[in-house]
Each structure stands twice: as C-alpha cells, then as structure tokens.
C-alpha positions in Angstrom: -6.5 3.6 -2.6 -7.4 0.1 -3.9 -10.6 -1.2 -2.4 -9.1 -4.6 -1.2 -6.1 -2.8 0.2 -8.0 -0.4 2.5 -7.9 -1.0 6.3 -11.7 -0.7 6.5 -12.2 -3.4 3.9 -9.8 -5.7 5.7 -11.4 -5.1 9.1 -14.9 -5.8 7.7 -13.6 -8.9 5.8 -11.9 -10.2 9.0 -15.0 -9.7 11.1 -17.3 -11.4 8.5 -14.8 -14.2 8.1 -14.6 -14.9 11.8 -18.4 -14.6 12.1 -18.8 -17.0 9.1 -16.4 -19.5 10.6 -18.1 -19.2 14.0 -21.5 -19.6 12.4 -20.5 -22.6 10.4 -18.9 -24.2 13.4 -21.9 -23.5 15.6 -24.2 -24.8 12.8 -22.2 -28.0 12.5 -22.2 -28.5 16.3 -25.9 -27.7 16.4 -26.6 -30.1 13.6 -24.7 -32.9 15.4 -26.3 -32.3 18.7 -29.8 -31.9 17.3 -29.5 -35.0 15.2 -28.3 -37.0 18.3 -31.1 -35.5 20.4 -33.9 -36.3 17.9 -32.6 -39.7 17.0 -31.9 -40.6 20.7 -35.4 -39.4 21.7 -37.0 -41.5 18.9 -34.8 -44.4 19.8 -35.7 -44.3 23.5 -39.4 -44.1 22.7 -39.2 -47.0 20.3 -37.1 -49.1 22.7 -39.7 -48.6 25.4 -42.6 -49.4 23.2 -40.9 -52.4 21.6 -39.8 -53.8 25.0 -43.3 -53.4 26.6 -45.1 -54.9 23.6 -42.8 -57.9 23.3 -43.0 -58.5 27.0 -46.8 -58.3 27.0 -47.3 -60.5 24.1 -44.7 -63.1 25.1 -46.8 -64.0 28.3 -49.5 -65.5 26.0 -47.1 -67.1 23.5 -46.5 -70.8 23.6 -43.4 -72.5 22.3 -42.6 -74.2 20.1 -44.6 -72.0 17.7 -45.9 -72.6 14.2 -45.3 -70.3 11.2 -48.8 -68.9 11.6 -48.2 -68.3 15.3 -45.0 -66.4 14.5 -46.7 -64.4 11.8 -49.5 -63.4 14.2 -46.9 -62.5 16.9 -45.0 -60.3 14.4 -48.3 -58.6 13.3 -49.3 -57.9 16.9 -45.9 -56.4 17.8 -46.0 -54.3 14.6 -49.3 -52.8 15.6 -47.9 -51.7 18.9 -47.2 -48.2 17.7 -43.8 -48.9 16.2 -44.5 -46.5 13.4 -44.7 -48.7 10.4 -41.9 -51.0 11.5 -40.9 -54.2 9.9 -41.1 -56.8 12.6 -39.3 -60.1 12.1 -39.7 -63.1 14.5 -37.6 -66.2 14.4 -37.5 -69.5 16.3 -34.9 -72.1 15.6 -34.6 -71.3 11.9 -38.3 -70.7 11.5 -39.1 -67.0 10.7 -42.1 -64.8 10.0 -42.5 -61.1 9.3 -45.2 -58.5 9.7 -44.7 -57.3 6.1 -44.3 -59.8 3.2 -40.8 -59.4 1.6 -39.3 -57.6 4.6 -35.6 -57.1 4.0 -33.9 -59.2 6.7 -30.5 -58.2 5.4 -30.8 -55.0 7.4 -30.3 -57.2 10.5 -26.6 -57.5 10.7 -24.8 -60.8 11.7 -23.5 -58.9 14.8 -27.0 -58.1 15.8 -28.2 -61.7 15.4 -25.2 -63.0 17.4 -25.9 -60.5 20.2 -29.6 -61.4 20.4 -28.9 -65.2 20.4 -26.3 -65.1 23.0 -27.7 -62.3 25.2 -30.7 -61.7 27.4 -31.4 -58.0 26.8 -32.6 -55.6 24.2 -30.0 -54.7 21.5 -30.1 -51.6 19.4 -28.1 -50.7 16.2 -28.2 -47.8 13.7 -27.4 -48.7 10.2 -27.4 -47.0 6.8 -28.6 -49.1 3.8 -29.3 -47.8 0.3 -28.5 -44.3 1.5 -31.3 -44.4 4.2 -30.9 -44.5 8.0 -32.5 -47.4 9.9 -32.9 -48.3 13.6 -32.7 -52.0 14.2 -34.1 -53.4 17.6 -33.5 -57.0 18.6 -34.3 -58.9 21.8 -34.6 -62.5 22.9 -37.8 -63.6 24.7 -37.1 -64.9 28.1 -39.3 -66.9 30.6 -40.3 -64.6 33.4 -39.8 -67.2 36.2 -36.3 -68.4 35.3 -35.2 -65.5 33.0 -34.0 -68.2 30.6 -34.2 -67.6 26.9 -37.0 -69.2 25.1 -35.3 -69.3 21.7 -37.7 -66.8 20.3 -36.0 -63.8 18.6 -37.9 -60.6 17.8 -36.5 -57.9 15.6 -38.0 -54.5 14.6 -36.6 -52.4 11.7 -37.7 -48.8 11.8 -36.9 -46.1 9.3 -35.2 -42.9 10.6 -35.9 -41.0 7.4 -38.4 -38.7 9.2 -35.9 -37.8 11.9 -33.2 -37.1 9.2 -35.7 -34.9 7.4 -36.4 -33.0 10.6 -32.7 -32.4 11.2 -32.2 -31.3 7.6 -35.1 -28.9 7.9 -33.6 -27.5 11.0 -30.2 -27.2 9.3 -31.8 -25.4 6.3 -33.6 -23.0 8.6 -30.3 -22.2 10.4 -28.4 -21.9 7.1 -31.0 -19.7 5.3 -32.0 -17.6 8.3 -29.6 -17.5 11.1 -26.3 -17.5 9.3 -27.2 -14.5 7.0 -28.4 -12.6 10.0 -25.1 -13.3 11.8 -23.0 -12.3 8.8 -25.1 -9.1 8.4 -24.7 -8.3 12.1 -21.0 -9.0 11.9 -20.6 -6.6 8.9 -22.5 -3.9 10.8 -20.4 -4.4 13.9 -17.3 -4.4 11.7 -18.2 -1.1 10.1 -18.9 0.5 13.5 -15.6 -0.9 14.8 -13.7 0.2 11.7 -15.2 3.7 12.0 -14.1 3.9 15.6 -10.6 2.6 14.8 -10.1 4.5 11.5 -11.3 7.9 12.7 -8.1 8.6 14.7 -6.0 6.9 12.0 -7.6 9.1 9.3 -7.1 12.2 11.5 -3.5 11.2 12.0 -3.1 10.6 8.2 -4.5 14.1 7.4 -2.2 15.7 9.9 0.8 13.9 8.4 -0.2 14.9 4.9 -0.5 18.6 6.0 2.8 18.4 7.7 4.4 16.8 4.6 2.9 19.7 2.5 4.8 22.2 4.6 2.1 23.1 7.1 4.3 22.8 10.2 1.5 23.8 12.6 -0.5 20.6 11.6 -1.5 18.6 14.7 -3.5 15.4 15.3 -6.5 15.4 17.6 -5.9 12.6 20.2 -9.1 10.9 21.4 -9.3 8.4 24.2 -6.4 6.8 26.1 -5.5 3.9 23.8 -2.5 3.1 21.7 -3.7 5.3 18.9 -4.1 8.3 21.3 -0.5 7.6 22.4 0.6 7.6 18.7 -1.2 10.9 18.1 0.6 12.5 21.2 3.9 11.2 19.9 3.2 12.6 16.4 2.3 16.0 17.9 5.5 16.0 20.0 7.5 15.1 16.9 5.7 17.8 14.8 6.4 20.4 17.5 10.1 19.5 17.6 10.2 19.6 13.8 8.5 23.0 13.7 10.9 24.4 16.2 13.9 23.1 14.4 12.7 24.3 11.0 11.8 27.7 12.4 15.3 28.0 13.9 16.9 26.9 10.6 14.8 29.4 8.6 15.7 32.2 11.0 19.4 31.2 10.8 19.2 31.0 7.0 17.4 34.4 6.8 20.1 35.9 9.0 22.8 34.4 6.9 21.2 35.8 3.7 20.8 39.2 5.2 24.4 39.1 6.4 25.6 38.2 2.9 23.5 40.8 1.3 24.5 43.5 3.8 28.1 42.7 3.5 27.9 42.7 -0.3 26.2 46.1 -0.3 28.7 47.5 2.2 31.6 46.2 0.1 30.3 47.6 -3.2 31.2 51.2 -2.5 34.8 50.7 -1.5 35.2 48.1 -4.2 34.0 50.6 -6.8 36.6 53.0 -5.6 39.3 50.3 -5.5 38.4 49.2 -9.0 38.7 52.8 -10.3 42.0 53.2 -8.6 43.4 49.8 -9.8 42.3 50.6 -13.4 44.2 53.9 -13.3 47.3 52.3 -11.7 47.0 49.3 -14.1 47.3 51.8 -17.0 50.5 53.1 -15.5 51.9 49.6 -14.6 54.2 49.6 -17.7 56.1 52.6 -16.3 56.7 51.0 -12.9 59.5 48.7 -12.0 58.9 45.0 -12.9 58.1 43.9 -9.4 55.8 46.8 -8.8 54.1 46.3 -12.1 53.4 42.6 -11.4 52.0 43.5 -7.9 49.8 46.2 -9.4 48.4 43.9 -12.1 47.8 41.2 -9.4 45.9 43.7 -7.2 43.9 44.8 -10.2 43.0 41.2 -11.2 42.0 40.3 -7.6 40.0 43.5 -7.2 38.1 42.6 -10.4 37.4 39.1 -9.1 36.2 40.5 -5.8 34.0 42.9 -7.6 32.5 40.0 -9.6 32.0 38.0 -6.4 30.2 40.9 -4.7 28.0 41.4 -7.8 27.1 37.7 -7.8 26.3 37.7 -4.0 24.0 40.7 -4.5 22.3 38.9 -7.4 21.8 35.7 -5.3 20.5 37.7 -2.4 17.9 39.4 -4.7 16.8 35.9 -5.9 16.4 34.8 -2.3 14.4 37.9 -1.4 12.1 37.3 -4.5 13.0 40.8 -5.6 13.8 39.9 -9.2 11.1 40.0 -11.9 12.0 39.2 -15.5 11.6 42.1 -18.0 10.3 40.0 -20.9 10.1 41.1 -24.5 10.1 39.4 -27.8 13.7 38.8 -28.8 15.7 37.0 -31.4 17.4 34.2 -29.4 20.0 33.5 -32.0 21.0 37.1 -32.2 21.2 37.3 -28.4 23.6 34.3 -28.3 25.9 35.9 -31.0 25.9 39.1 -29.0 26.8 37.3 -25.8 29.8 35.6 -27.4 31.0 38.8 -29.2 30.8 41.1 -26.2 33.0 38.7 -24.2 35.4 38.0 -27.0 34.4 34.3 -27.3 33.2 34.5 -30.9 36.4 32.9 -32.2 36.6 30.3 -29.4 33.1 29.0 -29.6 31.3 27.3 -32.5 27.6 28.0 -33.0 24.9 25.9 -34.5 22.0 28.3 -34.9 19.0 28.0 -37.2 19.1 30.1 -40.4 15.6 31.6 -39.7 14.9 33.8 -36.7 13.9 32.1 -33.5 11.8 34.5 -31.5 10.7 34.0 -27.9 9.3 36.1 -25.0 12.3 36.3 -22.7 14.3 38.7 -20.6 17.3 39.4 -23.0 19.7 40.4 -20.2 19.0 37.3 -18.1 19.3 35.0 -21.1 22.7 36.7 -21.7 23.7 35.9 -18.2 22.6 32.2 -18.5 24.5 31.7 -21.8 27.6 33.5 -20.6 27.8 31.4 -17.4 27.3 28.1 -19.4 29.8 29.0 -22.1 32.3 30.4 -19.5 32.1 27.2 -17.5 32.7 25.1 -20.6 35.7 27.2 -21.6 37.3 27.1 -18.1 36.7 23.5 -17.2 36.1 21.7 -20.5 38.2 21.5 -23.7 37.9 22.9 -27.2 35.9 22.9 -29.3 33.0 24.4 -27.3 29.7 24.4 -29.3 26.4 26.3 -28.7 23.4 24.8 -30.4 20.0 26.3 -30.6 16.8 24.3 -31.4 13.2 25.5 -31.2 9.8 24.0 -31.2 6.4 25.6 -31.0 6.4 25.4 -27.2 10.0 25.9 -26.2 13.6 26.7 -27.1 16.5 24.4 -26.3 20.1 25.7 -26.0 22.9 23.1 -25.6 26.5 24.0 -24.6 28.9 21.2 -25.2 32.6 20.7 -24.8 35.2 18.0 -25.6 36.7 17.7 -22.1 36.8 14.7 -19.8 33.2 15.2 -18.9 31.6 15.4 -15.4 31.9 13.0 -12.5 28.5 11.8 -11.3 29.1 13.4 -8.0 29.8 16.7 -9.8 26.6 16.4 -11.8 24.5 16.2 -8.6 26.0 19.4 -7.2 27.1 21.4 -10.2 24.3 24.0 -9.6 24.9 24.2 -5.8 26.2 27.6 -4.6 29.9 27.8 -4.1 30.4 24.2 -5.2 33.8 23.5 -6.8 34.4 20.2 -8.6 38.0 20.2 -7.5 37.9 20.4 -3.7 41.6 20.8 -3.5 41.4 24.0 -5.6 40.2 26.6 -3.1 40.5 29.5 -5.5 39.6 29.8 -9.1 38.6 32.4 -11.7 34.9 31.9 -10.9 33.0 32.8 -7.8 31.3 29.4 -7.5 27.9 31.1 -8.0 27.7 31.3 -11.8 25.9 28.0 -12.3 23.5 28.7 -9.4 22.7 32.1 -10.9 22.1 30.5 -14.3 19.8 28.0 -12.8 17.9 30.7 -10.9 17.5 32.8 -14.1 16.2 29.7 -15.9 13.7 29.0 -13.2 12.7 32.7 -13.3 11.5 32.0 -16.9 9.8 28.7 -16.1 12.7 26.7 -17.6 15.4 24.3 -16.5 19.1 23.5 -17.0 20.2 19.9 -17.1 23.8 18.7 -16.8 25.1 15.5 -18.3 27.9 13.8 -20.3 27.9 13.2 -24.0 28.3 9.7 -25.4 31.1 11.1 -27.6 32.9 12.5 -24.5 32.7 15.9 -22.8 30.0 17.6 -20.9 26.7 19.0 -22.1 24.5 21.6 -20.4 20.9 21.8 -21.8 18.8 24.9 -21.2 15.1 24.6 -21.9 12.9 27.7 -21.9 9.2 28.2 -22.9 8.8 30.4 -25.9 5.6 31.9 -24.3 5.1 31.9 -20.6 1.6 31.4 -19.1 -0.6 34.5 -19.2 1.2 36.2 -22.1 0.3 36.2 -25.7 
C-alpha cells in the first residue's frame, strides 16, 4: 500500500496538521496579547513617571521662559527615569531638547494639535525607520486655574527593548513549545490510529480470508462503536454466505452423484440395446422400408445415447478428481494423424504439421479426445476447409483447429466450453452431447494447458490448444 495512501498516515497527518494550525494560532494570539501586555505595562509606567515629573518640575517653572530655562527643564524631565528618552519642550515657537539633534519629526502633527488644544496627557505609538516609538505629550497647566501655560512637553521613548522581549518570547514558543506540541500530536495520533486501525485491520484480514475461500473466517468485534457494529454485520453476512455456499455445494454434489449414478445405471442396458440395435441394423435391408427406417433411427439414437452416457461418466470422473493422466513421451504429429484417420476425417481435414517429430510428455488417449472434439466441432458447426496446425517451442506445443465458417458470436465464445451449452438455443437436439468442448477443456487442464476460442481475421473460428511439453516434476 502506498505510504501516503494509508489510513494511518492520513490520521497522523490530520492530527499533526490540526495541532500545527492550533499551535500557530495560539502562538499568534499569544504574541499579540504578550506584545500588548508588555507595551501597555511599559506605557503605563512611562505615563505615570512622565506626568509626575512634569507636574513636579512645573511648580518651580516661570513663564515666559528662556531657551536656557527650557533646556534645563528638558534635562530635568529626561533624568526622571524615562529610560533614555528624548524630551522636547516648547513655548510659543521656542523649543529645546534634552539631546542635541533630537528628531522632532517623530512628534506627529496630530499629537502637537492634541497637546496645544487639550489639557491632558496624550500618548501615541508610531513606527519610524522600522523601529517602534512611544510619544508622550502634555501641556503644562496652572494648578489654581487649570489653564494652560503655553508650555508643551514631549517625551520620545524607544520601544525596541519591548519588541525584543516579545520576539524572544515568540522564538522560545516557536523553537520549544510548537515542536513539543507537534511531537505530542504525532504520538497521540499514532495511539489513536492504532486504536482505530486494529479493528479495521482485523476486519480486512477476515475479508481477505473469506475472499480466499475460507468461509469460516470471522471478525473479532471489540467495543460497542460503529466499527464493532460493522464487524457484527460482516460476521452475519459471512455466516449467511457460508450457509448458502454450503447448501449450494451439497446440491451440486447431489446433482453430480445423481448424474453419475444414472449414467452408470444406464450403461448396462444401453450396452445391451447397442448390441441388439447393431444386430438388427445389419438385418435392416431385409425388412420393409418403414421398418428399416425405424430400425436405423433406433440404432442411431441408441448410439447417441450411449455417447451421452459415456460423456456424463467422463465428466463425473473429472468432478470427482478421479482422473489422472497416463503420460508418456509421444509423437504429437503422429497422434493427430491417427485421430483423423481412425474417425475417417483424414480426407476432410487439412493438416499443417512439422516435418520433424514433435515429442512431448502427454497422455496419448486424452490428447486424442481433445483433438477429436475440436475437429468434430469444426466439422459440424464450421465450414470446409478445416485445418489442424501444429507448432512447437521448447516449452510448449500449440495446436490450432480452424474452419472457414461464419465464426463465433461473442456470446458463444464466452460459453462455448460450458457444459450442455448450444450456440443455437432453438436447436434442442444435435449430434453432439453438449459436453464435448467441456471434456476437451478438462483434459487440457489435466495436462496444465488451456484451450482458447476466437475468430480469425480471415473469417471462421479458431480453437487454440496449448500444452506444456514437460510438466513440472518430470524430466
């Protein structure tokens, strides 16, 4: 079974995928929440320190200030624990900063407008040059009247340390937690797959044994889930199948025994009838015409019945596995010639046989039966000329019997070796017993060979017999 197509692999992959998606989602949420928490905590502390420092220093600050006064105020606020913040102080267009060259562009116009028109602390997070910044801005008000003094104080604090802390946390989760989650998911998936697949595997084994002909194969239900119900259903189906097959086999055996018994019982009276009919047939010329015709008809029908009984007995012996080939090294071409000569077909059938002797280890009598049935079938149902062709290789011999008739209907080809099958269903009686081709096939199988029926491109039917020259276990 391909690895990616196995149910175990798909279960593990599904578990790991769900775990990975869950871990990634949880990590993203954790990153977002952690970042907000850390930044918010830092922002709250900075806001409190900034507000307290500005309020404390503003009590001693006189307006209007000078540039030096603004610079000193900015330095004092910057030293209030604002963590290396750039403090910018402005008063009516006059500005000073705690650090020379402080980048005032990080104070947005919206922040300036909010400070100038408001009376409370304003906070804004910005990103400039790829770095995060926290900008604090507040107007300085007079304590008594709470009116703005016109003094604006801004603090610009880098959030790079907080971003680094969040990144370290994310890296720790990604490198430590996620692999553990995925490994745990894989272990749990394997355990779950084992639990799920054990009854599936058990059911599959039982199905394969049943398909192989072991009708007593049963699944072992475990638990009370859907798989257990499926196992019970399979067992019930297998039991019903076993019962049906057993009944059919018993009926088939009974039918075979009946046919064999009837055939054997008919053989003795038929032998006597054949002897009598032969004697009377010899005297038919001395009888009146009507009596002579009746006598010859009885003689012919008796001969057909005798052949039918012989064929039935032969088939019953095949069914009982009571036939064993009597192999010997024979000349196949000579056997074919003898078959045609004995039956008087030598002048009606063309032969295409090799000049050199083709020898094989076969049962001569049963090869005679096969060839006789194939040639007889071609003569009865095909058209002249009928040709028998023999070819040989080191491993097998091939005998083809062809005719120039209308060929075989595809439906006939499928059933031509069935017992009692007749191509023309309207013809209930014929010269053959309907068992000849089945007997030929059984004899071919007895030698480890096959017979194949088909149509020739030039027209007509062709029956191809293939037999091994040396069967397994023989020299």
